CHARMM-style PDB file with segment names, atoms N, HN, CA, C and O in Angstrom:
ATOM      1  N   MET     1      -7.970  -0.546   8.059  1.00  0.00      PROA
ATOM      2  CA  MET     1      -6.918  -1.367   7.525  1.00  0.00      PROA
ATOM      3  C   MET     1      -7.286  -2.840   7.630  1.00  0.00      PROA
ATOM      4  O   MET     1      -6.888  -3.636   6.780  1.00  0.00      PROA
ATOM      5  N   ASP     2      -8.037  -3.211   8.655  1.00  0.00      PROA
ATOM      6  HN  ASP     2      -8.360  -2.564   9.345  1.00  0.00      PROA
ATOM      7  CA  ASP     2      -8.437  -4.615   8.808  1.00  0.00      PROA
ATOM      8  C   ASP     2      -9.266  -5.086   7.618  1.00  0.00      PROA
ATOM      9  O   ASP     2      -9.100  -6.210   7.144  1.00  0.00      PROA
ATOM     10  N   ILE     3     -10.153  -4.227   7.139  1.00  0.00      PROA
ATOM     11  HN  ILE     3     -10.288  -3.314   7.524  1.00  0.00      PROA
ATOM     12  CA  ILE     3     -10.992  -4.597   5.994  1.00  0.00      PROA
ATOM     13  C   ILE     3     -10.136  -4.766   4.748  1.00  0.00      PROA
ATOM     14  O   ILE     3     -10.336  -5.708   3.982  1.00  0.00      PROA
ATOM     15  N   PHE     4      -9.183  -3.858   4.537  1.00  0.00      PROA
ATOM     16  HN  PHE     4      -9.020  -3.092   5.159  1.00  0.00      PROA
ATOM     17  CA  PHE     4      -8.299  -3.967   3.373  1.00  0.00      PROA
ATOM     18  C   PHE     4      -7.460  -5.238   3.451  1.00  0.00      PROA
ATOM     19  O   PHE     4      -7.278  -5.918   2.441  1.00  0.00      PROA
ATOM     20  N   THR     5      -6.954  -5.563   4.620  1.00  0.00      PROA
ATOM     21  HN  THR     5      -7.102  -5.011   5.440  1.00  0.00      PROA
ATOM     22  CA  THR     5      -6.155  -6.775   4.806  1.00  0.00      PROA
ATOM     23  C   THR     5      -6.992  -8.011   4.532  1.00  0.00      PROA
ATOM     24  O   THR     5      -6.529  -8.947   3.881  1.00  0.00      PROA
ATOM     25  N   GLU     6      -8.215  -8.019   5.023  1.00  0.00      PROA
ATOM     26  HN  GLU     6      -8.592  -7.259   5.552  1.00  0.00      PROA
ATOM     27  CA  GLU     6      -9.107  -9.154   4.800  1.00  0.00      PROA
ATOM     28  C   GLU     6      -9.399  -9.337   3.310  1.00  0.00      PROA
ATOM     29  O   GLU     6      -9.364 -10.460   2.806  1.00  0.00      PROA
ATOM     30  N   LEU     7      -9.684  -8.255   2.611  1.00  0.00      PROA
ATOM     31  HN  LEU     7      -9.713  -7.343   3.020  1.00  0.00      PROA
ATOM     32  CA  LEU     7      -9.929  -8.334   1.176  1.00  0.00      PROA
ATOM     33  C   LEU     7      -8.705  -8.865   0.440  1.00  0.00      PROA
ATOM     34  O   LEU     7      -8.830  -9.693  -0.463  1.00  0.00      PROA
ATOM     35  N   ASN     8      -7.521  -8.391   0.823  1.00  0.00      PROA
ATOM     36  HN  ASN     8      -7.419  -7.718   1.556  1.00  0.00      PROA
ATOM     37  CA  ASN     8      -6.290  -8.846   0.185  1.00  0.00      PROA
ATOM     38  C   ASN     8      -6.058 -10.323   0.452  1.00  0.00      PROA
ATOM     39  O   ASN     8      -5.608 -11.048  -0.435  1.00  0.00      PROA
ATOM     40  N   ASN     9      -6.354 -10.774   1.648  1.00  0.00      PROA
ATOM     41  HN  ASN     9      -6.720 -10.185   2.369  1.00  0.00      PROA
ATOM     42  CA  ASN     9      -6.201 -12.193   1.984  1.00  0.00      PROA
ATOM     43  C   ASN     9      -7.171 -13.071   1.187  1.00  0.00      PROA
ATOM     44  O   ASN     9      -6.926 -14.263   1.001  1.00  0.00      PROA
ATOM     45  N   GLU    10      -8.266 -12.480   0.721  1.00  0.00      PROA
ATOM     46  HN  GLU    10      -8.466 -11.512   0.872  1.00  0.00      PROA
ATOM     47  CA  GLU    10      -9.241 -13.198  -0.102  1.00  0.00      PROA
ATOM     48  C   GLU    10      -8.830 -13.203  -1.577  1.00  0.00      PROA
ATOM     49  O   GLU    10      -9.552 -13.743  -2.416  1.00  0.00      PROA
ATOM     50  N   GLY    11      -7.688 -12.613  -1.898  1.00  0.00      PROA
ATOM     51  HN  GLY    11      -7.101 -12.174  -1.216  1.00  0.00      PROA
ATOM     52  CA  GLY    11      -7.199 -12.610  -3.269  1.00  0.00      PROA
ATOM     53  C   GLY    11      -7.487 -11.343  -4.045  1.00  0.00      PROA
ATOM     54  O   GLY    11      -7.183 -11.263  -5.236  1.00  0.00      PROA
ATOM     55  N   LYS    12      -8.065 -10.356  -3.392  1.00  0.00      PROA
ATOM     56  HN  LYS    12      -8.312 -10.421  -2.425  1.00  0.00      PROA
ATOM     57  CA  LYS    12      -8.374  -9.090  -4.061  1.00  0.00      PROA
ATOM     58  C   LYS    12      -7.123  -8.188  -4.031  1.00  0.00      PROA
ATOM     59  O   LYS    12      -6.355  -8.204  -3.069  1.00  0.00      PROA
ATOM     60  N   THR    13      -6.941  -7.412  -5.093  1.00  0.00      PROA
ATOM     61  HN  THR    13      -7.565  -7.398  -5.875  1.00  0.00      PROA
ATOM     62  CA  THR    13      -5.856  -6.436  -5.137  1.00  0.00      PROA
ATOM     63  C   THR    13      -6.338  -5.149  -4.486  1.00  0.00      PROA
ATOM     64  O   THR    13      -7.405  -4.635  -4.822  1.00  0.00      PROA
ATOM     65  N   VAL    14      -5.546  -4.632  -3.556  1.00  0.00      PROA
ATOM     66  HN  VAL    14      -4.679  -5.050  -3.284  1.00  0.00      PROA
ATOM     67  CA  VAL    14      -5.883  -3.396  -2.853  1.00  0.00      PROA
ATOM     68  C   VAL    14      -4.737  -2.413  -3.079  1.00  0.00      PROA
ATOM     69  O   VAL    14      -3.579  -2.729  -2.808  1.00  0.00      PROA
ATOM     70  N   ILE    15      -5.059  -1.234  -3.569  1.00  0.00      PROA
ATOM     71  HN  ILE    15      -6.000  -0.977  -3.789  1.00  0.00      PROA
ATOM     72  CA  ILE    15      -4.054  -0.189  -3.775  1.00  0.00      PROA
ATOM     73  C   ILE    15      -4.364   0.945  -2.803  1.00  0.00      PROA
ATOM     74  O   ILE    15      -5.472   1.482  -2.784  1.00  0.00      PROA
ATOM     75  N   ILE    16      -3.377   1.293  -2.009  1.00  0.00      PROA
ATOM     76  HN  ILE    16      -2.477   0.856  -2.025  1.00  0.00      PROA
ATOM     77  CA  ILE    16      -3.533   2.360  -1.030  1.00  0.00      PROA
ATOM     78  C   ILE    16      -2.511   3.450  -1.354  1.00  0.00      PROA
ATOM     79  O   ILE    16      -1.326   3.162  -1.520  1.00  0.00      PROA
ATOM     80  N   VAL    17      -2.962   4.681  -1.443  1.00  0.00      PROA
ATOM     81  HN  VAL    17      -3.925   4.914  -1.309  1.00  0.00      PROA
ATOM     82  CA  VAL    17      -2.080   5.821  -1.653  1.00  0.00      PROA
ATOM     83  C   VAL    17      -2.089   6.629  -0.368  1.00  0.00      PROA
ATOM     84  O   VAL    17      -3.145   7.068   0.087  1.00  0.00      PROA
ATOM     85  N   THR    18      -0.897   6.829   0.226  1.00  0.00      PROA
ATOM     86  HN  THR    18      -0.039   6.472  -0.143  1.00  0.00      PROA
ATOM     87  CA  THR    18      -0.838   7.507   1.519  1.00  0.00      PROA
ATOM     88  C   THR    18       0.487   8.232   1.699  1.00  0.00      PROA
ATOM     89  O   THR    18       1.483   7.908   1.051  1.00  0.00      PROA
ATOM     90  N   HSD    19       0.481   9.208   2.580  1.00  0.00      PROA
ATOM     91  HN  HSD    19      -0.328   9.471   3.107  1.00  0.00      PROA
ATOM     92  CA  HSD    19       1.698   9.871   3.027  1.00  0.00      PROA
ATOM     93  C   HSD    19       2.055   9.392   4.445  1.00  0.00      PROA
ATOM     94  O   HSD    19       3.083   9.785   4.998  1.00  0.00      PROA
ATOM     95  N   ASP    20       1.207   8.551   5.019  1.00  0.00      PROA
ATOM     96  HN  ASP    20       0.372   8.232   4.570  1.00  0.00      PROA
ATOM     97  CA  ASP    20       1.361   8.082   6.392  1.00  0.00      PROA
ATOM     98  C   ASP    20       2.200   6.806   6.423  1.00  0.00      PROA
ATOM     99  O   ASP    20       1.768   5.766   5.927  1.00  0.00      PROA
ATOM    100  N   GLU    21       3.390   6.883   7.001  1.00  0.00      PROA
ATOM    101  HN  GLU    21       3.741   7.728   7.404  1.00  0.00      PROA
ATOM    102  CA  GLU    21       4.299   5.729   7.042  1.00  0.00      PROA
ATOM    103  C   GLU    21       3.706   4.563   7.842  1.00  0.00      PROA
ATOM    104  O   GLU    21       3.984   3.406   7.526  1.00  0.00      PROA
ATOM    105  N   GLN    22       2.899   4.841   8.865  1.00  0.00      PROA
ATOM    106  HN  GLN    22       2.673   5.781   9.121  1.00  0.00      PROA
ATOM    107  CA  GLN    22       2.280   3.775   9.653  1.00  0.00      PROA
ATOM    108  C   GLN    22       1.315   2.969   8.791  1.00  0.00      PROA
ATOM    109  O   GLN    22       1.250   1.745   8.912  1.00  0.00      PROA
ATOM    110  N   VAL    23       0.572   3.637   7.930  1.00  0.00      PROA
ATOM    111  HN  VAL    23       0.624   4.630   7.831  1.00  0.00      PROA
ATOM    112  CA  VAL    23      -0.346   2.953   7.018  1.00  0.00      PROA
ATOM    113  C   VAL    23       0.467   2.153   6.007  1.00  0.00      PROA
ATOM    114  O   VAL    23       0.134   1.007   5.708  1.00  0.00      PROA
ATOM    115  N   ALA    24       1.527   2.751   5.483  1.00  0.00      PROA
ATOM    116  HN  ALA    24       1.798   3.682   5.726  1.00  0.00      PROA
ATOM    117  CA  ALA    24       2.363   2.077   4.487  1.00  0.00      PROA
ATOM    118  C   ALA    24       2.985   0.798   5.045  1.00  0.00      PROA
ATOM    119  O   ALA    24       3.154  -0.173   4.308  1.00  0.00      PROA
ATOM    120  N   LYS    25       3.323   0.782   6.317  1.00  0.00      PROA
ATOM    121  HN  LYS    25       3.185   1.571   6.916  1.00  0.00      PROA
ATOM    122  CA  LYS    25       3.939  -0.398   6.940  1.00  0.00      PROA
ATOM    123  C   LYS    25       2.998  -1.599   6.953  1.00  0.00      PROA
ATOM    124  O   LYS    25       3.453  -2.732   7.104  1.00  0.00      PROA
ATOM    125  N   CYS    26       1.706  -1.373   6.800  1.00  0.00      PROA
ATOM    126  HN  CYS    26       1.336  -0.452   6.678  1.00  0.00      PROA
ATOM    127  CA  CYS    26       0.729  -2.460   6.770  1.00  0.00      PROA
ATOM    128  C   CYS    26       0.668  -3.138   5.398  1.00  0.00      PROA
ATOM    129  O   CYS    26       0.031  -4.180   5.247  1.00  0.00      PROA
ATOM    130  N   CYS    27       1.324  -2.553   4.408  1.00  0.00      PROA
ATOM    131  HN  CYS    27       1.842  -1.706   4.531  1.00  0.00      PROA
ATOM    132  CA  CYS    27       1.227  -3.041   3.033  1.00  0.00      PROA
ATOM    133  C   CYS    27       2.334  -4.040   2.712  1.00  0.00      PROA
ATOM    134  O   CYS    27       3.411  -4.010   3.308  1.00  0.00      PROA
ATOM    135  N   ASN    28       2.042  -4.932   1.750  1.00  0.00      PROA
ATOM    136  HN  ASN    28       1.167  -4.956   1.267  1.00  0.00      PROA
ATOM    137  CA  ASN    28       3.017  -5.941   1.326  1.00  0.00      PROA
ATOM    138  C   ASN    28       4.114  -5.357   0.456  1.00  0.00      PROA
ATOM    139  O   ASN    28       5.261  -5.800   0.516  1.00  0.00      PROA
ATOM    140  N   LYS    29       3.770  -4.365  -0.351  1.00  0.00      PROA
ATOM    141  HN  LYS    29       2.839  -4.005  -0.400  1.00  0.00      PROA
ATOM    142  CA  LYS    29       4.730  -3.762  -1.268  1.00  0.00      PROA
ATOM    143  C   LYS    29       4.559  -2.252  -1.217  1.00  0.00      PROA
ATOM    144  O   LYS    29       3.438  -1.743  -1.239  1.00  0.00      PROA
ATOM    145  N   ILE    30       5.682  -1.540  -1.149  1.00  0.00      PROA
ATOM    146  HN  ILE    30       6.592  -1.954  -1.131  1.00  0.00      PROA
ATOM    147  CA  ILE    30       5.646  -0.080  -1.088  1.00  0.00      PROA
ATOM    148  C   ILE    30       6.415   0.467  -2.287  1.00  0.00      PROA
ATOM    149  O   ILE    30       7.557   0.078  -2.534  1.00  0.00      PROA
ATOM    150  N   ILE    31       5.786   1.363  -3.021  1.00  0.00      PROA
ATOM    151  HN  ILE    31       4.858   1.679  -2.821  1.00  0.00      PROA
ATOM    152  CA  ILE    31       6.414   2.043  -4.148  1.00  0.00      PROA
ATOM    153  C   ILE    31       6.389   3.535  -3.840  1.00  0.00      PROA
ATOM    154  O   ILE    31       5.320   4.114  -3.643  1.00  0.00      PROA
ATOM    155  N   HSD    32       7.555   4.153  -3.798  1.00  0.00      PROA
ATOM    156  HN  HSD    32       8.423   3.683  -3.958  1.00  0.00      PROA
ATOM    157  CA  HSD    32       7.652   5.586  -3.532  1.00  0.00      PROA
ATOM    158  C   HSD    32       7.680   6.336  -4.856  1.00  0.00      PROA
ATOM    159  O   HSD    32       8.236   5.854  -5.842  1.00  0.00      PROA
ATOM    160  N   VAL    33       7.075   7.522  -4.869  1.00  0.00      PROA
ATOM    161  HN  VAL    33       6.624   7.914  -4.067  1.00  0.00      PROA
ATOM    162  CA  VAL    33       7.154   8.415  -6.015  1.00  0.00      PROA
ATOM    163  C   VAL    33       8.004   9.604  -5.581  1.00  0.00      PROA
ATOM    164  O   VAL    33       7.644  10.336  -4.659  1.00  0.00      PROA
ATOM    165  N   VAL    34       9.150   9.786  -6.263  1.00  0.00      PROA
ATOM    166  HN  VAL    34       9.443   9.191  -7.012  1.00  0.00      PROA
ATOM    167  CA  VAL    34      10.060  10.870  -5.947  1.00  0.00      PROA
ATOM    168  C   VAL    34      10.240  11.721  -7.195  1.00  0.00      PROA
ATOM    169  O   VAL    34      10.699  11.235  -8.229  1.00  0.00      PROA
ATOM    170  N   ASP    35       9.883  12.974  -7.093  1.00  0.00      PROA
ATOM    171  HN  ASP    35       9.510  13.369  -6.253  1.00  0.00      PROA
ATOM    172  CA  ASP    35       9.969  13.903  -8.227  1.00  0.00      PROA
ATOM    173  C   ASP    35       9.302  13.334  -9.471  1.00  0.00      PROA
ATOM    174  O   ASP    35       9.818  13.476 -10.579  1.00  0.00      PROA
ATOM    175  N   GLY    36       8.155  12.690  -9.285  1.00  0.00      PROA
ATOM    176  HN  GLY    36       7.736  12.574  -8.384  1.00  0.00      PROA
ATOM    177  CA  GLY    36       7.378  12.151 -10.396  1.00  0.00      PROA
ATOM    178  C   GLY    36       7.863  10.827 -10.953  1.00  0.00      PROA
ATOM    179  O   GLY    36       7.314  10.333 -11.938  1.00  0.00      PROA
ATOM    180  N   GLU    37       8.890  10.240 -10.338  1.00  0.00      PROA
ATOM    181  HN  GLU    37       9.336  10.641  -9.538  1.00  0.00      PROA
ATOM    182  CA  GLU    37       9.419   8.944 -10.801  1.00  0.00      PROA
ATOM    183  C   GLU    37       9.182   7.866  -9.752  1.00  0.00      PROA
ATOM    184  O   GLU    37       9.307   8.110  -8.552  1.00  0.00      PROA
ATOM    185  N   LEU    38       8.837   6.664 -10.225  1.00  0.00      PROA
ATOM    186  HN  LEU    38       8.735   6.465 -11.200  1.00  0.00      PROA
ATOM    187  CA  LEU    38       8.618   5.543  -9.311  1.00  0.00      PROA
ATOM    188  C   LEU    38       9.942   5.035  -8.761  1.00  0.00      PROA
ATOM    189  O   LEU    38      10.895   4.824  -9.511  1.00  0.00      PROA
ATOM    190  N   GLN    39       9.994   4.843  -7.472  1.00  0.00      PROA
ATOM    191  HN  GLN    39       9.219   5.015  -6.864  1.00  0.00      PROA
ATOM    192  CA  GLN    39      11.159   4.282  -6.796  1.00  0.00      PROA
ATOM    193  C   GLN    39      10.739   2.941  -6.206  1.00  0.00      PROA
ATOM    194  O   GLN    39      10.174   2.891  -5.114  1.00  0.00      PROA
ATOM    195  N   LEU    40      11.017   1.847  -6.930  1.00  0.00      PROA
ATOM    196  HN  LEU    40      11.476   1.888  -7.817  1.00  0.00      PROA
ATOM    197  CA  LEU    40      10.621   0.537  -6.450  1.00  0.00      PROA
ATOM    198  C   LEU    40      11.565   0.138  -5.376  1.00  0.00      PROA
ATOM    199  OT1 LEU    40      11.433  -0.946  -4.809  1.00  0.00      PROA
TER     200      LEU     40
END
């Protein structure tokens, strides 16, 4: 996660797909997919 954070701080877009809530908490924006629909 440190590498992803560093890349993002350098202006790079990082997309992480996870089922792990601890990993998701490290992200700036979280989008949930429920029954195939995006839940912003």
